[in-house]
VEXDREN-2710 file (C-alpha; in Angstrom, 1 decimal):
% VEXDREN-2710
k/r/px/py/pz
1/UNK/28.2/-7.4/-4.0
2/UNK/31.4/-5.9/-5.7
3/UNK/33.3/-5.7/-2.2
4/UNK/33.3/-8.1/0.8
5/UNK/32.5/-8.1/4.3
6/UNK/36.1/-7.9/5.3
7/UNK/37.0/-5.4/2.6
8/UNK/34.5/-3.0/3.7
9/UNK/34.8/-3.5/7.5
10/UNK/36.9/-0.3/7.9
11/UNK/34.8/2.2/5.7
12/UNK/35.4/5.1/7.8
13/UNK/39.2/5.1/7.7
14/UNK/39.0/5.2/4.0
15/UNK/39.5/8.4/2.0
16/UNK/36.7/9.1/-0.6
17/UNK/37.7/11.6/-3.4
18/UNK/34.1/12.3/-4.5
19/UNK/31.5/11.1/-2.2
20/UNK/30.8/12.0/1.5
21/UNK/29.6/8.9/3.8
22/UNK/27.8/9.5/7.0
23/UNK/26.5/6.8/9.1
24/UNK/23.7/7.5/12.1
25/UNK/21.2/5.8/13.6
26/UNK/21.1/2.9/11.3
27/UNK/21.3/5.0/8.2
28/UNK/24.1/5.4/5.8
29/UNK/24.2/8.5/3.8
30/UNK/26.1/8.5/0.4
31/UNK/26.4/12.0/-0.7
32/UNK/27.7/12.7/-4.3
33/UNK/30.4/15.4/-3.7
34/UNK/31.9/16.3/-7.0
35/UNK/29.9/19.7/-7.9
36/UNK/32.5/21.1/-9.7
37/UNK/31.8/18.4/-12.4
38/UNK/28.1/18.5/-12.0
39/UNK/28.6/15.0/-10.0
40/UNK/29.5/13.2/-13.3
41/UNK/30.2/9.5/-12.6
42/UNK/34.1/8.9/-13.0
43/UNK/35.5/5.3/-12.4
44/UNK/36.6/6.5/-8.8
45/UNK/33.2/7.9/-7.8
46/UNK/31.6/4.7/-8.9
47/UNK/34.1/2.7/-7.1
48/UNK/33.6/4.7/-4.0
49/UNK/29.8/4.3/-3.8
50/UNK/30.0/0.7/-4.8
51/UNK/32.2/0.3/-1.7
52/UNK/29.7/2.1/0.3
53/UNK/26.9/0.3/-0.9
54/UNK/28.6/-3.0/-0.4
55/UNK/29.1/-2.0/3.3
56/UNK/25.5/-1.4/3.8
57/UNK/24.7/-4.7/2.0
58/UNK/26.9/-6.8/4.5
59/UNK/26.4/-5.0/7.9
60/UNK/23.0/-5.7/9.7
61/UNK/23.2/-2.7/11.7
62/UNK/22.6/-0.5/8.4
63/UNK/18.7/-0.6/7.7
64/UNK/18.7/2.0/4.9
65/UNK/20.6/3.9/2.6
66/UNK/20.2/7.7/1.5
67/UNK/21.6/8.8/-1.9
68/UNK/21.9/12.6/-1.7
69/UNK/24.3/15.2/-3.8
70/UNK/26.0/18.7/-3.3
71/UNK/25.8/21.2/-6.1
72/UNK/23.4/22.4/-8.6
73/UNK/23.1/19.2/-10.7
74/UNK/22.1/16.1/-8.6
75/UNK/24.2/13.8/-11.3
76/UNK/25.1/14.6/-14.8
77/UNK/25.7/10.9/-15.5
78/UNK/28.8/9.4/-16.8
79/UNK/32.0/11.2/-16.9
80/UNK/32.8/10.2/-20.6
81/UNK/36.4/11.6/-20.4
82/UNK/37.3/9.7/-17.5
83/UNK/35.5/6.7/-18.7
84/UNK/37.9/6.7/-21.5
85/UNK/40.9/6.5/-19.3
86/UNK/41.5/10.0/-18.8
87/UNK/40.5/10.5/-15.2
88/UNK/42.4/13.0/-13.0
89/UNK/44.6/12.1/-10.1
90/UNK/42.8/11.8/-6.8
91/UNK/43.5/10.7/-3.4
92/UNK/40.8/7.8/-2.9
93/UNK/42.1/5.0/-1.1
94/UNK/39.3/2.7/-2.2
95/UNK/40.8/-0.6/-3.8
96/UNK/40.2/-1.6/-7.4
97/UNK/37.5/-4.0/-7.7
98/UNK/38.2/-7.7/-9.0
99/UNK/35.3/-7.4/-11.4
100/UNK/33.5/-4.9/-13.4
101/UNK/30.9/-2.5/-11.3
102/UNK/27.5/-2.8/-12.9
103/UNK/25.5/-0.2/-11.2
104/UNK/22.0/-1.8/-11.9
105/UNK/23.2/-4.8/-10.1
106/UNK/24.5/-2.8/-6.8
107/UNK/20.8/-1.6/-6.4
108/UNK/19.3/-4.9/-7.1
109/UNK/21.7/-6.7/-4.5
110/UNK/21.7/-4.4/-1.8
111/UNK/18.7/-5.5/-0.4
112/UNK/18.1/-2.7/2.0
113/UNK/15.8/0.4/1.2
114/UNK/17.4/3.0/-0.6
115/UNK/16.2/6.4/-0.7
116/UNK/17.1/9.4/-3.4
117/UNK/17.0/12.9/-1.9
118/UNK/16.8/14.7/-4.9
119/UNK/17.1/18.7/-4.9
120/UNK/18.4/19.4/-8.3
121/UNK/18.3/18.0/-12.0
122/UNK/19.3/14.5/-13.1
123/UNK/20.9/13.9/-16.4
124/UNK/21.6/10.7/-18.7
125/UNK/23.3/8.0/-16.7
126/UNK/22.1/9.6/-13.3
127/UNK/18.9/7.8/-13.6
128/UNK/20.9/4.4/-13.1
129/UNK/21.0/5.8/-9.5
130/UNK/17.3/7.2/-9.2
131/UNK/16.0/4.1/-11.0
132/UNK/17.6/1.7/-8.6
133/UNK/16.2/3.3/-5.5
134/UNK/13.5/2.0/-3.9
135/UNK/11.9/5.4/-3.0
136/UNK/12.8/8.9/-4.7
137/UNK/11.8/12.0/-3.0
138/UNK/12.3/15.2/-5.1
139/UNK/11.5/18.8/-5.3
140/UNK/9.0/20.3/-7.8
141/UNK/11.8/22.5/-9.2
142/UNK/13.9/19.6/-10.6
143/UNK/13.6/17.7/-13.9
144/UNK/15.0/14.6/-15.6
145/UNK/16.6/14.5/-18.8
146/UNK/18.0/12.0/-21.2
147/UNK/20.0/13.7/-24.0
148/UNK/22.3/11.1/-24.9
149/UNK/20.9/10.6/-28.6
150/UNK/21.6/14.4/-29.1
151/UNK/25.2/13.5/-28.6
152/UNK/25.3/10.3/-30.8
153/UNK/24.6/7.8/-27.8
154/UNK/21.7/5.8/-26.6
155/UNK/21.1/5.0/-22.7
156/UNK/21.1/1.4/-23.0
157/UNK/21.6/0.8/-19.3
158/UNK/19.2/3.3/-18.1
159/UNK/16.5/2.1/-20.7
160/UNK/16.7/-1.4/-18.7
161/UNK/16.5/0.5/-15.6
162/UNK/13.7/2.6/-16.5
163/UNK/11.7/-0.5/-17.9
164/UNK/11.5/-1.9/-14.5
165/UNK/9.6/1.1/-13.5
166/UNK/7.9/3.0/-16.4
167/UNK/5.7/1.8/-19.3
168/UNK/7.8/0.2/-22.4
169/UNK/6.4/3.0/-24.9
170/UNK/7.0/5.9/-22.2
171/UNK/10.8/4.8/-21.7
172/UNK/11.4/4.2/-25.5
173/UNK/9.8/7.6/-26.6
174/UNK/12.2/9.2/-23.8
175/UNK/15.5/7.5/-25.0
176/UNK/14.5/8.3/-28.6
177/UNK/13.5/11.9/-28.3
178/UNK/16.1/12.9/-25.7
179/UNK/13.5/14.6/-23.8
180/UNK/13.2/16.2/-20.2
181/UNK/10.4/14.8/-17.9
182/UNK/9.4/17.5/-15.1
183/UNK/9.2/16.6/-11.4
184/UNK/5.3/16.4/-11.8
185/UNK/5.3/14.3/-14.9
186/UNK/7.7/11.9/-13.1
187/UNK/5.7/11.7/-9.9
188/UNK/2.9/10.8/-12.3
189/UNK/4.7/8.1/-14.0
190/UNK/6.2/6.7/-10.7
191/UNK/9.8/7.5/-11.5
192/UNK/9.4/9.8/-8.3
193/UNK/7.6/8.6/-5.1
194/UNK/7.0/12.0/-3.4
195/UNK/7.3/15.7/-4.3
196/UNK/8.0/18.3/-1.3
197/UNK/9.4/22.0/-1.2
198/UNK/13.0/22.2/-0.9
199/UNK/12.9/23.5/2.6
200/UNK/11.1/20.1/3.7
201/UNK/13.3/17.7/1.6
202/UNK/15.5/16.3/4.3
203/UNK/12.5/16.4/6.8
204/UNK/10.5/14.2/4.5
205/UNK/13.5/11.9/4.0
206/UNK/13.7/11.6/7.6
207/UNK/10.0/10.7/8.1
208/UNK/10.1/8.3/5.6
209/UNK/13.0/6.4/7.3
210/UNK/11.0/6.6/10.5
211/UNK/7.9/4.7/8.8
212/UNK/10.2/2.3/7.4
213/UNK/12.0/1.8/10.8
214/UNK/8.6/1.0/12.5
215/UNK/8.7/-2.3/10.6
216/UNK/11.3/-5.3/10.8
217/UNK/14.5/-4.5/9.2
218/UNK/15.0/-8.4/8.7
219/UNK/11.4/-8.9/7.0
220/UNK/12.2/-6.0/5.0
221/UNK/15.8/-7.2/4.0
222/UNK/14.6/-10.9/3.2
223/UNK/11.7/-9.2/1.2
224/UNK/14.0/-7.4/-1.0
225/UNK/16.1/-10.4/-1.4
226/UNK/13.3/-12.2/-2.6
227/UNK/12.2/-9.6/-5.0
228/UNK/16.0/-9.4/-6.2
229/UNK/16.2/-13.3/-6.6
230/UNK/12.6/-14.4/-8.0
231/UNK/13.4/-13.0/-11.3
232/UNK/15.5/-15.8/-11.9
233/UNK/13.2/-18.3/-10.6
234/UNK/11.4/-20.2/-13.0
235/UNK/7.4/-19.3/-12.9
236/UNK/6.6/-23.0/-11.9
237/UNK/9.0/-22.8/-8.9
238/UNK/8.4/-19.2/-7.9
239/UNK/5.6/-20.3/-5.1
240/UNK/8.0/-22.8/-3.5
241/UNK/10.7/-20.2/-3.5
242/UNK/8.7/-17.6/-1.7
243/UNK/7.6/-20.3/0.9
244/UNK/11.2/-21.0/1.5
245/UNK/11.9/-17.3/1.9
246/UNK/9.1/-17.0/4.4
247/UNK/10.4/-20.1/6.3
248/UNK/13.7/-18.4/6.6
249/UNK/12.1/-15.1/7.7
250/UNK/10.0/-16.7/10.5
251/UNK/13.2/-18.0/11.8
252/UNK/14.6/-14.5/12.2
253/UNK/15.0/-12.8/15.9
254/UNK/13.2/-10.1/14.5
255/UNK/10.0/-12.4/13.5
256/UNK/10.2/-13.9/16.8
257/UNK/10.2/-10.5/18.6
258/UNK/7.3/-9.2/16.5
259/UNK/5.2/-12.0/17.2
260/UNK/6.0/-11.5/20.9
261/UNK/5.2/-8.1/20.8
262/UNK/1.8/-8.6/19.1
263/UNK/0.6/-11.1/21.8
264/UNK/2.2/-8.7/24.4
265/UNK/0.2/-5.6/22.8
266/UNK/3.4/-3.4/22.6
267/UNK/5.6/-2.1/20.0
268/UNK/8.4/-4.5/18.8
269/UNK/12.2/-3.8/19.5
270/UNK/13.9/-4.5/16.2
271/UNK/17.5/-5.6/16.0
272/UNK/17.8/-6.5/12.2
273/UNK/18.7/-10.0/13.1
END
């Protein structure tokens, strides 16, 4: 991850300019909070949620992350003016990273379930956040738009992220035509995992979290780690790698507790260790 365990240890003493961070019951909620700019991603905002995601990765007591947003646009994509070095002054205390932040890598390496709680439209680079999540719960009124080609730009990174989820021809058509996908279409294609009425959005996210937390946080973390790392493992070596990951998982405290609880016919008490 971009930031170390030591750097993120004091997450809750930091000042965030463009996100809100809340931690409760093993869940870290990252809420985009730049509604006046349609939650467009400036370098500061990206640095802030990279810091929060690094915290979630490094600290075992965080079992899941929720991405939410304030305002009438969930995320408008990149703030191109700010990305060109014309970012407004702000009070963020998040340090500058030692290397460039690649959003797709943040989501690949966090190794925790990440749920997008989507109540409003998503545009352009905002799909880097949506595409990186393990689950996307949205309302029927939202839509997903890739207008970059209409501005003389191409959604290169978004294309790569979407190709991990959608058929190649659908992705290319979407990128080339600069079209809009409805919530229903997004559900059918697999970009969205669940559609619920807005009045039930937060409740549905919490219900999903409850279902996830019935299972071992350690097993999930190591499973997502394997999913991340196996993409760079040669095909001939994958089974040996996955056997090694299984051996690591069996040695966790959660695995021992799960086996003991099964034998004793009771619910396990997970610790995430």
